[in-house]
C-alpha positions as CSV (number, residue, x, y, z in Angstrom):
1,M,-19.2,-94.1,-23.9
2,K,-17.6,-95.6,-20.7
3,V,-16.7,-98.8,-22.6
4,V,-15.1,-96.8,-25.3
5,S,-13.2,-94.7,-23.0
6,K,-12.1,-98.0,-21.3
7,R,-10.8,-99.6,-24.4
8,L,-9.1,-96.6,-25.5
9,L,-7.2,-96.1,-22.0
10,K,-6.4,-99.9,-22.2
11,T,-5.0,-99.5,-25.7
12,L,-2.9,-96.4,-24.5
13,S,-1.9,-98.4,-21.5
14,S,-0.6,-101.3,-23.6
15,V,1.3,-98.8,-26.0
16,G,3.2,-97.4,-23.0
17,H,4.0,-100.8,-21.7
18,Y,5.3,-101.7,-25.1
19,T,7.3,-98.6,-25.4
20,L,8.9,-99.2,-21.9
21,F,9.6,-102.8,-22.7
22,M,11.4,-101.8,-25.9
23,I,13.4,-99.1,-24.2
24,R,14.5,-101.6,-21.5
25,A,15.7,-104.1,-24.4
26,F,17.9,-101.3,-26.1
27,S,19.0,-99.9,-22.8
28,T,22.0,-102.2,-23.0
29,T,23.5,-104.6,-25.8
30,R,26.0,-106.3,-23.5
31,E,23.9,-109.5,-23.4
32,A,23.1,-109.6,-26.8
33,L,26.8,-108.8,-28.2
34,A,28.3,-111.4,-25.6
35,H,25.9,-114.0,-27.2
36,G,26.2,-113.3,-31.0
37,R,25.6,-116.9,-31.9
38,M,22.1,-116.2,-30.9
39,V,21.4,-113.6,-33.7
40,S,22.7,-116.0,-36.2
41,K,20.2,-118.7,-34.9
42,Q,17.3,-116.2,-35.0
43,M,18.2,-115.2,-38.6
44,V,17.9,-118.8,-39.6
45,Q,14.7,-119.5,-37.7
46,V,13.3,-116.1,-38.8
47,G,14.5,-116.0,-42.2
48,V,16.0,-119.2,-43.8
49,N,13.2,-121.5,-42.4
50,S,10.4,-119.1,-43.3
51,L,11.8,-118.8,-46.8
52,P,9.4,-121.7,-48.5
53,V,6.0,-120.4,-47.3
54,V,7.1,-116.9,-48.2
55,L,8.1,-118.1,-51.8
56,M,4.9,-120.0,-52.1
57,A,2.7,-117.2,-51.1
58,S,4.7,-114.7,-53.2
59,C,4.4,-116.9,-56.3
60,F,0.6,-117.2,-56.1
61,A,0.3,-113.4,-55.3
62,G,2.3,-112.5,-58.5
63,V,0.0,-115.0,-60.7
64,V,-3.1,-113.7,-59.1
65,V,-2.2,-109.8,-59.8
66,T,-1.0,-110.6,-63.1
67,L,-4.2,-112.5,-64.2
68,Q,-6.5,-109.9,-62.8
69,T,-4.9,-107.0,-64.2
70,A,-4.6,-108.6,-67.7
71,Y,-8.3,-109.6,-67.6
72,Q,-9.1,-106.0,-66.7
73,L,-6.9,-104.6,-69.6
74,D,-8.2,-107.2,-72.0
75,N,-9.8,-105.7,-75.0
76,T,-8.8,-102.3,-74.4
77,I,-6.7,-99.7,-76.5
78,L,-3.8,-100.5,-74.0
79,T,-0.8,-102.4,-75.5
80,D,0.3,-105.8,-73.7
81,E,3.3,-103.9,-72.1
82,A,0.6,-102.1,-69.9
83,V,0.2,-105.1,-67.8
84,G,3.9,-105.3,-66.9
85,S,3.8,-101.6,-66.1
86,V,1.0,-102.1,-63.7
87,V,1.6,-105.5,-62.1
88,V,5.6,-105.0,-61.4
89,P,5.3,-101.8,-59.5
90,T,2.4,-103.1,-57.6
91,L,4.3,-106.0,-56.4
92,M,7.3,-104.1,-55.4
93,L,5.4,-101.4,-53.8
94,E,2.9,-103.5,-51.9
95,M,2.4,-107.2,-52.3
96,A,6.1,-108.3,-52.1
97,A,6.3,-106.7,-48.6
98,L,2.7,-107.0,-47.2
99,I,1.9,-110.7,-48.1
100,P,5.1,-112.0,-46.6
101,G,4.6,-109.7,-43.6
102,L,1.4,-111.3,-42.8
103,V,2.5,-114.6,-43.5
104,L,5.5,-114.0,-41.3
105,A,3.2,-112.5,-38.6
106,S,1.7,-115.8,-38.2
107,R,4.7,-118.2,-38.5
108,V,7.5,-116.1,-36.8
109,G,5.3,-114.0,-34.4
110,A,3.6,-117.1,-33.1
111,S,6.9,-118.8,-32.7
112,I,8.5,-116.2,-30.7
113,A,5.5,-115.7,-28.6
114,A,5.3,-119.3,-27.9
115,E,8.8,-119.7,-27.2
116,L,9.2,-116.8,-24.7
117,G,5.9,-117.5,-23.3
118,T,6.9,-121.0,-22.3
119,M,10.1,-119.4,-20.9
120,K,8.0,-117.1,-18.7
121,V,5.5,-119.7,-17.4
122,T,8.6,-122.1,-16.5
123,E,10.5,-119.4,-14.9
124,Q,13.4,-119.6,-17.0
125,I,13.2,-115.8,-17.5
126,D,13.1,-115.2,-13.9
127,A,16.2,-117.3,-13.7
128,L,18.0,-115.1,-16.0
129,E,17.0,-112.1,-14.1
130,A,18.3,-113.9,-10.9
131,M,21.6,-114.2,-12.4
132,G,21.8,-110.5,-12.9
133,M,21.0,-110.4,-16.7
134,N,19.0,-108.1,-18.7
135,S,16.8,-110.8,-19.7
136,V,14.8,-108.5,-22.2
137,A,18.0,-107.4,-24.0
138,Y,19.2,-111.0,-24.0
139,L,16.3,-112.5,-25.5
140,V,14.6,-109.7,-27.5
141,L,17.5,-108.1,-29.3
142,P,18.7,-111.0,-31.2
143,R,15.1,-111.7,-32.6
144,V,14.6,-108.1,-33.5
145,A,17.9,-107.9,-35.3
146,A,17.2,-110.9,-37.0
147,G,13.7,-109.5,-38.1
148,L,15.8,-106.3,-39.4
149,V,18.1,-108.1,-41.5
150,M,16.0,-111.0,-42.8
151,F,12.9,-109.4,-43.7
152,P,14.4,-107.2,-46.2
153,S,16.1,-110.1,-47.8
154,M,12.9,-112.1,-47.9
155,Y,11.4,-109.1,-49.7
156,V,13.9,-109.3,-52.5
157,A,13.3,-112.8,-52.9
158,S,9.6,-112.5,-52.7
159,A,9.5,-109.7,-55.3
160,L,11.7,-111.6,-57.7
161,V,9.7,-114.6,-57.5
162,S,6.4,-113.0,-57.6
163,I,7.5,-111.0,-60.9
164,V,8.6,-114.0,-62.7
165,A,5.7,-116.0,-61.6
166,G,3.3,-113.3,-62.9
167,G,5.1,-113.1,-66.4
168,L,5.1,-116.7,-66.7
169,A,1.6,-117.1,-65.9
170,G,0.4,-114.4,-68.3
171,E,2.0,-116.1,-71.2
172,F,0.8,-119.6,-70.3
173,M,-2.6,-118.3,-69.9
174,G,-2.3,-116.5,-73.3
175,Y,-2.7,-112.9,-72.3
176,L,0.8,-111.6,-73.2
177,S,4.3,-112.7,-74.0
178,F,6.8,-112.8,-71.1
179,E,9.1,-110.3,-73.1
180,S,6.1,-107.9,-73.3
181,Y,5.7,-108.1,-69.6
182,I,9.2,-107.4,-68.9
183,L,9.3,-104.5,-71.4
184,G,6.5,-102.9,-69.7
185,A,8.2,-103.5,-66.3
186,R,11.5,-102.0,-67.4
187,T,9.8,-99.1,-69.3
188,F,8.1,-97.8,-66.1
189,F,10.5,-98.9,-63.5
190,L,11.5,-96.4,-60.7
191,P,14.7,-97.1,-58.4
192,F,12.6,-95.9,-55.6
193,D,9.9,-98.7,-55.7
194,P,12.3,-101.4,-54.4
195,V,13.7,-99.0,-51.9
196,Y,10.3,-98.1,-50.4
197,G,9.4,-102.0,-50.3
198,M,12.5,-102.7,-48.6
199,A,11.9,-99.9,-45.9
200,K,8.3,-101.4,-45.4
201,S,9.9,-104.9,-44.9
202,M,12.2,-103.6,-42.2
203,A,9.3,-101.9,-40.3
204,F,7.1,-105.0,-40.6
205,G,10.2,-107.0,-39.4
206,F,10.7,-104.6,-36.3
207,L,7.0,-104.6,-35.3
208,I,6.5,-108.5,-35.8
209,T,9.5,-109.5,-33.7
210,S,9.2,-106.9,-30.7
211,I,5.3,-107.3,-30.5
212,A,5.6,-111.2,-30.3
213,S,8.5,-110.8,-27.8
214,W,6.4,-108.2,-25.7
215,K,3.5,-110.8,-25.7
216,G,5.6,-113.7,-25.0
217,F,7.3,-111.8,-22.0
218,H,4.0,-110.8,-20.2
219,T,2.5,-114.4,-20.5
220,Q,0.8,-115.5,-17.6
221,G,-1.5,-118.8,-16.7
222,G,0.6,-121.8,-17.9
223,A,-0.2,-123.5,-21.2
224,H,-3.5,-121.5,-21.7
225,G,-1.7,-118.3,-21.3
226,V,0.9,-119.2,-23.8
227,G,-2.0,-119.9,-26.2
228,I,-3.6,-116.5,-25.6
229,A,-0.2,-114.8,-25.8
230,T,0.3,-116.4,-29.2
231,T,-3.0,-115.4,-30.4
232,Q,-2.5,-112.0,-29.3
233,A,0.7,-111.6,-30.9
234,V,-0.4,-112.8,-34.3
235,V,-3.5,-110.5,-34.5
236,V,-1.8,-107.4,-33.0
237,S,1.2,-107.8,-35.3
238,C,-1.2,-108.0,-38.4
239,V,-3.3,-105.1,-37.3
240,N,0.0,-103.0,-36.8
241,I,1.4,-104.1,-40.1
242,L,-1.7,-102.5,-41.8
243,I,-1.3,-99.3,-39.7
244,A,2.3,-99.2,-40.7
245,D,1.5,-99.7,-44.3
246,Y,-0.9,-96.9,-44.4
247,I,1.6,-94.5,-42.3
248,L,4.5,-95.5,-44.6
249,A,2.7,-94.7,-47.7
250,E,1.6,-91.3,-46.5
251,L,5.1,-90.5,-45.6
252,L,7.0,-91.8,-48.3
253,L,5.0,-91.9,-51.5
């Protein structure tokens, strides 16, 4: 019981420290606005450089979901269009946001935590504070802004690639034609589906960039501490992505 209480208190303490950290980051935007080029740089690092791995993961996700759905619906009374009517909403509502989110938690989250952690242990952040700057706002806001902008953009690319890859895989494997796949998708398409997916991707982008920044800022212990902070950033981001996925599903669906 004492162990559970200690872990609960530690978790609540971490949530409080994270909240105060983000309040400080958003307390002033002077540093971030004065260095707008950092936002563009972070957009390239967070989004453009991550696009190949996101598209590859999305392609295989679309293929797997389509083949598994076609296998389960094979030899049933349902028509071929049923595959597209099941697969496409699944991809838009869940897979096109969750799969890239988990992938980017590893790539982007680890990169941000390692970069800021190295700056922390080499006292570069202390130098910014000595110059009278809000180092949290200066370093965190561009990364969070890049996540909020680029994650929805990557969601759109992920959804398109996974849908097309799924339809082509279904036709190549002989389960259904691409035309039947698209017809089923169009028949049961709801405009809310992509809106919901983009809302989730924005939430994931904020969580990944902010948690990684928080872990990086509180790095201690040299190179070993940077490694620990990077690992924690990835693990905590992935767990919070799954929690946020559930909460958003309860609130919006």
